[in-house]
N, C-alpha and C positions, 0 to 999 in steps of 0.2 A: 432531641430526636430531629433528624434531618427532615425538613419539610419538602419531601419529594414523594414519588409515587409508592414508596415502600414503607409507609408508616404502619408497620406490621404489628410490632409487639411493644408493649409498654417497657420503657427502660432499655430498648435495644439500640438506641442511637449512639452517636459518637461523642466522645468527650476527650479533652486533653489528658494524656497520661500524667498521673501525679499521685505518688504514694502519700497518704495523709496519716501521720502519726497521731493516734487518738489520745485525747485527754478527757477527763470527766467533764461533761458539759450537758446540760439539759435543754431539751426543746420540745417538751410534750411527750417524750418517750419514757416508758417504764424501764426500771432497771432491776426488776426482781428476779427474772429467770436467770438461772445459772449462778446465783449468788452463793449456793452451797457447794459448788464445785471447786476443788483445789486448783490453784494456779498451776498450769503445766506448760507444755510447749506453746509458744506464741502462735496466733492464727493470722493468716493473710486472707483478705477478702477482696475478690476481683469482681467489679461490676461493669456493666455496659450502661453508662448513665445517659439520661435524656438531657442533662444540663446541670448547671450549678445547683439548682434547687434540690434535685434528686441526690446529687453527690453529697451536699451538706446534710440532708436529712438522714441518709444512710450512715454517714460518718458520725453524726451525733448519736444515733441509736446504738451503733456498735460501741461507741465510746462509753455510753452509759452502762452497757453490759460489761465491758472491759473493767470499768471501775468497780462494779459490784462483784464480779467473779474473781478478780485478781489475775485474770489471764490477759496478757498483752495481745492486742490485735491492731492490724493496720488495714486501711481501705485504699484500694487503687482503682481509679477510673480508667478502663481500658480504651485504647485507641482502635483496636480490632479485637473484640472479645474472643471470638472463636479461634482466631489465629493464636492469640496469647495463651488460651487454654490448651490448645493442641501442643504448643511448644512446651508448656509446663508439664503436660502428661508425658511427652516424649523424653523429657530430661529427667523424669522421676522426681521433679520438684514442683508440683503444681500448687496453685493457691489451694487453701484448705476449703474455703467457702466461696461460691461464685454463682453468677446468674447462668442459667441454662435455658435456651430457647427451645420451643417445641420441636423445631426442625433439626436441632442438634442432639436431642436426647438419645435417639436410637443409636446413632454412631458412637457417642461416648459411652453409652451403656453396654453396647455389644462388644466393645473392645476392652471392657473391664476398667474403664477410667473412673466410673462413678460408684459411690457407696450407696446401696439401696437401703435407705434408712426410713422411708415413709411410714412403715407400719410401727416404728418405734415412737412416733410423735404422740405426745399426750393429747394433742388437739387434732389428730388425724380425722376424726369424724366431724369436725367443724368446717372443713373445706367443702366448697361446692362439688358435688360428685362429677360434674363434667370436667372440672379442672383436675381432679384426681385422675380421671381417665386420660387426660392429656399427658400426664407424667407417669403412666403405668406402661412398663415395657416387659414383655414375656411374663406377664402376670404379677410383676413386682412393682409396687408403688415406690418409685425411686426418690422423689424429692418434693418438698413442700412448695405449692404455688405461692408466689410472693404477692401477687395482685393480679388484676385482669382488666380487660376492656371489652366492650361490645360495640357494635355499630348501631347508629340511630339515624333518623331523618332530621336534619338541621334546617330550620325554616327562617328566612329573613322576614321578620314580622312587619316591617314597613312595606316591603314589596307585596306581602300577603294582603295587607289591608288595602293597598292601592289597587289591587286586582279585584277588590270587592269580596274577598274571602273572609270567613270567620272561623272560629274554633270548630264549628260543626262541619267544616270542609276538610279538616285534617284527614288525609287519606288512610283508610284501613284496608283497601284492596288495590290490586294492580290497576283495575279500571279507574278507580278514583285517583290514583297517582298519575295516570296518564291525563286525566281531565284537569287536575290542578296544574300539572307541568305545562300543559297547553295554555291554560289561562294565564299563567305567570310569564310565559315567553313573550318578550317584546323586542323591538329592534336594539334595545340597550343591553338586554341580558336574556339568558336562556332560563328555562324553568328549573332544570336540574343538571347538576354537574358532579362527576365523581371520577376517580382515577381509573385508568384502563388496566386493571389488574384483578386477579382472582380474589384478593383481599377486599374487594368491593363488589365486583360482579358475582362473586361466590355467594353473597347474601341472597341474590335473586335465585340462584340454584337451590339454596336451602328452602326458600319460600315455595319453590315448585315441587319440593319433596325430594330433591336430588342432592348429590354429594360427589366428591371425587373418588372416595373409597367407602365401603360399607362400614358399619359401626365398629367392628373389631379389626378393621383394616386388613382383612384377608382377601378381599376381592376389589378389583378396580371397577368403578361404576361411572366413569367419566362420560361414556357415550350413551347414557341412559336417555329415555324419552323425556324424563323430567328436566334434565339439564338442557336438552335441546329446546324445550319449551321456554326455559329461562333465557337462553341466549337469543332465541327468536324475539322474545319480548323486549330485551334490551336493544337489540338491533332495530326493532321497530321504533323505539323512542328516539334513537340516534337519527334514523332516516327521516323521521317526522320533524326533526329540528327542534324538538322540545327538550332534548337532553344532549349534552356534549361531554366528551371526556375532557378532564381538566387540561390535559396536554394539548388538546386542540384549541384551547383558550389561551395558551401560553402560560399556564399556571403549573407549578410543580406538584400540587395536590389539590384535592377538592376544597380544603379549608382556605387555601389561597384564593381560588376562584370565587368562593363564597365571600370572603372578606373584601375582595376588590369590587364586589358588586357585579361580577360577571355572571352570577347564577343566583336565583332566588332560593334554591334548595341544594343541599348536598348530602351525601351519605358519608358519615365519618364517625369516629369513636369519641369517647369522652375526653380524650386529650385535646379536642378542638377548643375546649374552654380556655386552656392556657394559651393556645395559639392566637385566638381572637383577642383575648385580653391584652396580650403583648403587642400584637401587630395591627389589630383592627378594633381598638377599644370602643369605637363609636357605633359599631354594627349591633343592631338589636336583633335578637333571635330567640327562638324557642326550640325545644327538642321533643320529638315524638318517637314512638316505637315505629320500626319499619312496617309498612303495610304487608298484609298477608297475600300470598300467592295461591295457586291451585292446591298446593300441599299444606297450606296453613301459614302461620307466622314462622319466620326464620331470620336469623342473623348469624354473624360469625363472632367468635370470641378469640381473643389474643392474650397470651400469658407467658410469663417466664417462671422458672422455679429457682429455689436456692439449692444448688448442687453442693455436695460434699465429696471431696476426692477420695478415691479408694486408697490412695497413698498418703492421706493426711496423717500426721504424727499425733494428732489430738482430736480424734473423731468424737470423743465424749464431749469436749468443750464445743466443737463445731455444732453438734446436735443441740446443745443447750443454747447456743447463739441463735440458731435457726428458730427454735421454739420461741425465743424472745422476739425475734424480728417478725414472726407471724402471729404474735399475740393480738388480741382485739385492740388493745390500746395503741400498740405500735402501728398496726395497719391503718387505724384511723388517723394517726399523726402523719403517716406517709401520704394518705389521701389528701389531707389538708395541705401538705407541703408541695406535692407535685401532681395532683389531679388524677391519681389512679383510683380504682375501686378495690376495696378489701376482698381478699379471696376467702375469708372466713365468714360464715353465715351469722355469727354472733355480733358482727359489726354492722349488719345491714340496716337495722332500724335507726341507729344513730347516724349512719352515713346518709340515709334518706332525709333525716331531720336537718342535717348540716348542709345538704346539697339538694334542696327541693327542686331546683330547675333541671337537675340531671337525673332524676329518678327513672325516667324511661330506659336509660342505659342499664341500670341494675334490674329493673323489672323484666328486661329482655333475657335474663340469664336462663329462665325456664325453657326457652326455645332456641337457645344459642347452640351453634355447631362449632366444634373445635376444628382447627386446620390439620391437615395430614402431618403425622409425626414419623412416618417410615423413613429409614435411612435412604437418602437420595431424593426424597420428595421435593426438597427445596429447589433442586435443579429442574425437575419436571415442571414445577410451578413457575419458575423463571421463564421457561420456554413457553408455557401457556400464556403468561403475561405478554410476551412479545407478539403472540398471535392475536391476543385480544385487542391490541392497539389498532388492528385493521378490521375489527368486527363489523363495522358499518358496511363494508364492501365484501367481507369474506363469507364463506359458506359455514355456518355454525356447526353443521354435522361433520364436516371435514376437520374442523378445528378440534372437536371433541374426540373424533376417532384417533387423531394424532396423539392427543393427551392420553387416551386409553392405552395406546401402544407403548407410550413412554412409562406408564405406571406399572404395567404388567411385570416387567423384569424385577421390580422392587419387592414383589410379593414372595413370601416364603413358600 
């Protein structure tokens, strides 16, 4: 995953294109699902990989299934996932199984490119309901969530202790967040830093009780009083000098500013563990749930699903493969390999045991808010992000009114 301001979705980063012919090899992945299905047409699997670890893990898991089922399968890591998917759909020769992001679902579903198989999954009731909602379009559960991430508060424990703060000071409200950000701000570093984008600022909107769209995405709610309160609060932090956008610190994302010691706290997802381990291994930190705002606790969640092409020549095998890839065992292996959280509830207890320092991310699922999935919403959010960059000097009400106007044409 690129370490820039759009660390949106697990597995949505860029990787070199390379078809990987699969052979039977084990790496902690089960090979039971699909073993009773006759070998048929070969399957192609297209992923948007976050890096070598994810590509290797998915390749190994698909190889195990291929060996057990007798169905040949290949994995390709896309250089531009949505573009390559669109080209495949247009040519009538799409990949059989592939990653689908929340912002791409509506477009691909509405034009008939996707096979709506969700209700056929034997494990459909194991997925977190909010993730199922993210991949439900026109009342149909289209595809299985492959994993997910939420946002949490990441705290530099050395800076925390140097400021005289203890575990009792971990903020649970906006007022407390302001207080600790102020106390942590020094001439050397700011108290809090995060990316200037909806994928971070939107968490404050959720904490205020706001959102860009209502729950069933039939009404634009960007210009609500709740969202205005959230942006006013963030603007106040920026103007007080106790928070800065990562771009204003010369960093590509909050994790970089945090790792470089430019900020004592940041707001990031569970992927930060891998980023800090690889790039800033000496930084000591802890993770906490994001503090509650006037509307209670709130965070954002990000996810992809396993799509199956409507034109796939072997949907039966594709469905069997997806069931295997979303099994409890495979999801736990993926989590260990590249840092995601399992999308199935049956894996939660073991994941917590294996990742005790990251449990606040999973504990946040009960108050997590999905990002908009309407066709065209990605472009609206892109424009919203460009306006958020100048939030410190902008009028938040004007910004939200503009976004409201841009969302309305997307509604049915």
